[in-house]
C-alpha positions as CSV (number, residue, x, y, z in Angstrom):
1,M,98.2,91.7,124.2
2,D,95.2,93.3,126.0
3,F,92.1,92.9,123.9
4,D,90.4,95.9,125.6
5,L,91.4,99.4,124.5
6,D,92.6,101.6,127.3
7,L,91.2,105.1,127.9
8,E,93.8,106.8,125.7
9,Q,93.2,104.5,122.8
10,E,89.5,104.9,123.1
11,A,89.9,108.7,123.1
12,I,92.0,108.5,120.0
13,V,89.4,106.4,118.1
14,S,86.6,108.7,119.4
15,A,88.5,111.9,118.3
16,V,89.2,110.4,114.8
17,D,85.5,109.4,114.5
18,A,84.5,113.0,115.3
19,I,86.7,114.2,112.5
20,L,85.3,111.6,110.1
21,D,81.8,112.7,110.9
22,H,82.6,115.9,109.1
23,H,85.2,114.8,106.5
24,A,84.3,111.3,105.5
25,G,81.4,108.9,104.8
26,P,79.6,107.7,101.7
27,A,78.3,111.2,100.7
28,R,81.8,112.5,100.9
29,M,83.1,109.6,98.8
30,R,80.4,110.2,96.2
31,A,81.3,113.9,96.1
32,L,84.9,112.8,95.3
33,G,83.7,110.6,92.4
34,G,82.0,107.6,94.0
35,D,83.8,104.3,93.3
36,D,86.3,106.2,91.1
37,P,87.2,108.9,93.7
38,G,89.8,111.6,93.7
39,Y,92.2,111.9,96.6
40,D,90.7,113.6,99.7
41,H,93.4,116.1,100.4
42,E,91.2,117.9,102.9
43,L,90.8,114.8,105.1
44,D,94.5,114.0,104.8
45,R,95.3,117.6,105.9
46,V,93.0,117.5,108.9
47,L,94.3,114.2,110.2
48,Q,97.8,115.3,109.6
49,A,97.3,118.6,111.4
50,H,96.0,116.7,114.4
51,G,98.8,114.2,114.4
52,Y,96.7,111.1,113.8
53,L,98.8,110.0,110.8
54,E,102.0,110.3,112.8
55,L,101.2,108.3,115.9
56,A,103.8,105.7,115.0
57,D,106.4,108.5,114.8
58,G,105.6,109.7,118.4
59,G,108.4,107.8,120.1
60,D,105.9,105.5,121.9
61,G,107.2,102.4,120.3
62,L,104.9,99.6,119.4
63,R,102.0,101.2,121.2
64,G,102.1,104.0,118.7
65,R,102.0,101.5,115.8
66,L,98.9,99.8,117.4
67,E,97.2,103.2,117.7
68,A,98.1,104.0,114.1
69,A,96.5,100.7,113.0
70,L,93.4,101.7,114.8
71,V,93.3,105.0,113.0
72,V,93.8,103.3,109.6
73,E,91.0,100.9,110.3
74,A,88.6,103.7,111.4
75,V,89.3,105.9,108.4
76,T,88.7,103.0,106.0
77,A,85.5,101.9,107.8
78,R,84.2,105.5,107.2
79,H,85.1,105.5,103.4
80,G,88.0,107.8,103.8
81,V,89.9,108.3,100.5
82,I,93.5,108.8,101.7
83,A,96.7,106.8,101.8
84,G,96.4,106.4,105.5
85,G,97.9,102.9,105.7
86,T,101.1,103.7,103.9
87,R,101.5,107.0,105.7
88,A,100.8,105.8,109.2
89,L,102.3,102.4,109.1
90,V,104.8,102.1,106.3
91,G,106.3,105.6,106.3
92,P,107.7,105.5,109.9
93,V,109.9,102.4,109.2
94,L,111.7,104.0,106.3
95,G,114.1,105.8,108.6
96,I,113.9,109.1,106.8
97,D,111.2,111.8,106.7
98,V,109.1,111.6,103.6
99,P,106.1,113.7,102.6
100,G,102.7,112.1,102.0
101,P,100.7,110.9,100.3
102,I,102.8,107.7,100.0
103,A,102.4,105.0,97.3
104,V,104.0,101.7,97.8
105,V,104.7,99.3,94.9
106,A,106.8,96.2,94.3
107,A,109.7,96.5,91.8
108,G,108.6,95.4,88.4
109,H,104.9,96.2,89.1
110,R,102.6,96.1,86.1
111,G,99.6,98.3,85.7
112,P,98.1,101.0,87.8
113,A,98.7,101.4,91.6
114,R,96.7,103.0,94.4
115,F,97.5,106.6,95.0
116,L,100.3,106.7,92.4
117,A,98.8,109.8,90.7
118,D,98.7,111.7,94.0
119,A,101.8,110.5,95.7
120,R,104.6,112.8,96.7
121,T,106.6,109.8,97.7
122,I,106.8,106.4,95.9
123,V,108.3,103.5,97.9
124,V,109.6,100.7,95.7
125,V,110.1,97.4,97.5
126,D,112.6,94.9,95.8
127,S,113.8,91.6,97.1
128,T,117.1,93.2,98.1
129,E,116.5,96.8,98.7
130,V,113.9,99.6,99.3
131,R,114.1,102.8,97.3
132,V,112.3,106.1,97.8
133,L,111.4,108.3,94.8
134,S,109.9,111.7,94.5
135,P,107.8,111.9,91.3
136,G,108.1,115.2,89.5
137,P,105.3,117.2,87.8
138,G,103.7,115.3,85.0
139,S,105.5,112.1,85.8
140,T,102.3,110.3,86.9
141,I,98.9,110.2,85.4
142,R,95.5,109.3,86.8
143,V,93.9,106.0,85.7
144,R,90.1,105.7,85.7
145,S,88.8,102.7,87.5
146,R,85.9,101.6,89.7
147,M,88.0,100.1,92.4
148,G,87.0,102.6,95.1
149,W,90.5,104.2,95.4
150,P,92.4,106.8,93.4
151,M,94.5,104.9,90.9
152,G,97.4,106.1,88.8
153,R,100.6,105.1,87.0
154,L,103.8,106.6,85.8
155,A,103.4,108.6,82.6
156,P,104.9,106.9,79.5
157,S,108.3,108.3,78.7
158,G,108.2,107.7,75.0
159,A,106.5,106.0,72.1
160,A,108.0,102.6,73.0
161,A,106.1,102.8,76.3
162,G,102.7,102.4,74.7
163,P,99.4,103.6,75.9
164,A,99.1,104.1,79.7
165,D,96.7,101.2,80.1
166,R,98.9,98.8,78.2
167,A,102.4,99.8,79.3
168,G,104.8,97.3,80.8
169,P,106.4,97.3,84.2
170,L,106.7,100.7,85.8
171,D,110.0,102.4,85.2
172,L,110.9,103.0,88.8
173,E,114.6,103.3,88.6
174,G,116.8,105.6,90.6
175,G,115.7,107.3,93.8
176,Q,117.3,107.0,97.3
177,T,118.0,103.6,98.8
178,V,117.1,103.5,102.4
179,A,118.7,101.5,105.1
180,V,115.8,99.2,106.0
181,A,115.3,95.6,105.1
182,P,112.6,94.9,102.4
183,S,111.1,92.3,104.7
184,V,110.4,95.0,107.3
185,V,108.7,97.3,104.9
186,G,106.8,94.4,103.3
187,A,105.6,93.3,106.7
188,W,104.2,96.7,107.6
189,W,102.7,97.0,104.1
190,R,100.8,93.8,104.8
191,V,99.6,95.1,108.2
192,A,98.4,98.3,106.5
193,L,96.5,96.3,103.9
194,A,95.0,94.1,106.6
195,A,93.8,97.2,108.4
196,E,92.3,98.6,105.3
197,L,90.6,95.3,104.5
198,V,89.1,95.1,108.0
199,G,87.8,98.7,107.8
200,T,86.3,98.1,104.4
201,M,84.6,94.8,105.5
202,R,83.2,96.5,108.6
203,A,81.6,99.1,106.4
204,A,80.0,96.5,104.1
205,L,78.8,94.4,106.9
206,A,77.3,97.3,108.9
207,L,75.3,98.3,105.8
208,T,74.1,94.8,105.3
209,V,73.0,94.3,108.9
210,E,71.0,97.5,108.6
211,H,69.5,96.4,105.3
212,V,68.3,92.9,106.5
213,T,66.9,94.5,109.6
214,H,64.5,96.7,107.6
215,R,64.0,94.7,104.4
216,R,60.9,92.6,104.7
217,Q,59.8,89.4,102.9
218,F,56.8,87.3,103.8
219,D,55.9,90.0,106.2
220,K,59.1,89.5,108.2
221,A,62.4,91.2,108.3
222,I,64.8,89.0,106.3
223,G,67.3,89.4,109.1
224,S,64.9,87.2,111.3
225,F,65.6,84.2,109.1
226,Q,68.0,81.8,110.7
227,A,70.0,81.1,107.5
228,V,70.6,84.8,107.1
229,Q,71.6,85.2,110.8
230,H,74.0,82.3,110.6
231,R,75.8,83.5,107.6
232,L,76.1,87.1,108.8
233,A,77.3,85.8,112.2
234,E,80.0,83.9,110.4
235,C,81.0,87.0,108.4
236,A,81.1,89.0,111.7
237,V,83.4,86.3,113.3
238,A,85.7,86.3,110.3
239,V,86.0,90.1,110.3
240,E,86.5,90.3,114.1
241,G,89.2,87.5,113.8
242,S,90.9,89.5,111.0
243,R,90.8,92.6,113.1
244,W,92.5,91.1,116.2
245,L,95.2,89.4,114.1
246,M,95.9,92.7,112.4
247,L,96.1,94.6,115.7
248,E,98.2,91.8,117.2
249,A,100.7,92.0,114.3
250,A,100.9,95.8,114.8
251,W,101.4,95.4,118.5
252,L,104.2,92.9,118.0
253,G,106.0,95.1,115.6
254,A,104.9,93.3,112.4
255,P,107.0,90.1,112.5
256,P,106.9,88.7,109.0
257,Q,104.9,85.7,110.0
258,A,102.3,87.6,112.1
259,A,101.9,90.2,109.3
260,A,101.4,87.5,106.7
261,V,98.9,85.6,108.9
262,A,96.9,88.7,109.5
263,L,96.7,89.5,105.8
264,T,95.9,85.9,104.8
265,Q,93.0,85.9,107.3
266,A,91.7,89.3,106.1
267,L,91.8,88.2,102.4
268,T,89.9,85.0,103.2
269,A,87.3,86.9,105.2
270,A,87.0,89.5,102.4
271,Q,86.0,86.8,99.8
272,R,83.2,85.7,102.1
273,V,82.1,89.2,103.0
274,F,82.0,90.3,99.4
275,A,79.8,87.4,98.3
276,D,77.4,87.4,101.3
277,T,76.8,91.1,101.6
278,H,75.9,91.3,97.9
279,Q,73.7,88.2,98.1
280,F,71.7,89.5,101.0
281,H,71.2,92.8,99.2
282,G,70.0,91.1,96.0
283,A,69.9,93.3,92.9
284,L,69.9,96.5,95.1
285,G,73.6,95.8,96.0
286,F,74.6,96.2,92.3
287,T,73.1,99.6,91.8
288,T,75.3,102.6,91.8
289,E,72.7,104.6,93.7
290,Y,73.2,102.4,96.7
291,D,76.2,102.6,98.9
292,L,77.3,99.0,99.2
293,H,79.6,99.1,96.1
294,L,81.5,102.0,97.6
295,A,82.9,99.5,100.1
296,T,82.9,96.2,98.3
297,M,84.6,97.5,95.1
298,R,87.6,98.3,97.2
299,L,88.1,94.7,98.3
300,P,89.3,93.4,94.9
301,A,91.8,96.3,94.7
302,L,93.2,95.5,98.1
303,R,93.3,91.8,97.2
304,I,95.3,92.5,94.1
305,E,97.7,94.7,96.0
306,A,98.1,92.1,98.7
307,Q,99.7,89.8,96.1
308,A,102.4,92.3,95.2
309,L,105.1,90.6,97.3
310,G,103.7,87.1,96.6
311,R,100.9,85.3,98.2
312,P,100.8,86.0,102.0
313,A,99.7,82.4,102.7
314,T,102.9,81.3,101.0
315,A,104.8,83.7,103.2
316,V,103.2,82.2,106.3
317,A,104.4,78.7,105.2
318,V,107.9,79.9,104.4
319,E,108.2,81.7,107.8
320,R,106.9,78.6,109.7
321,W,109.3,76.4,107.8
322,K,112.2,78.6,108.9
323,T,111.0,78.3,112.5
324,A,110.6,74.5,112.2
325,R,114.2,74.1,110.9
């Protein structure tokens, strides 16, 4: 793997950034609802129209998957509110054309799921099969949250289902079974989540670096204090390591072990980034008027979703045990 982007990849990232300058960012996320945003159909439409959510479908093999991962990371780093990871990285491996937005859930999932209220396609991953469903009108409902993503669930189908926020496992029966192994879909799902975690952490870390550069205590910028510098440097190293493991997994075609390693590292880094970015902001970081929570509140949602197929660290151990045997 070459750790330098080539000219074409740099051009893709630059072009996506130009789109995001006009169709994303904290102000756009606030206009959509802040940390309880609605789905950004306009951004989705623009990226789709320019082909940036279909790079993995372009017949360029693993190179296209790597470029798709770069796009997902960039969109998330700029507070984009779309199902970019599932559309750009999971959708192409299904073997059939499906419309986006795409929501991915594990069979037997409880509670709300990201993008479920806006999804035109629901992908259900079981231990033995992968099914694709097309939700009909009124079959999903939006769930209010402060997790930084549009959340939803299937509408209760009767009195026995109970209230939407207390219902049991999602009734995701039926649909079309696709001829792809659940391990393949699960691995790309993990790569997509790792890409979104990396983008989210980059956003939180960039805001924190800007804050400590200008915030002064004892007549000095707090970013000049060695303890602050060391901890932010450790956060930066953790995020950069997560990024390269994620891109490597995409480049290799999402082998189960590489995908699980990338997500494990991203989750570990996210815990540190969440804690340190808020600590260095002090009380300011917990105010809704400030932008930090627009990024950091996304991290718990991604962490919960990352456990959908079991703990990724456990998956790493299982895959390595298989290799050792």
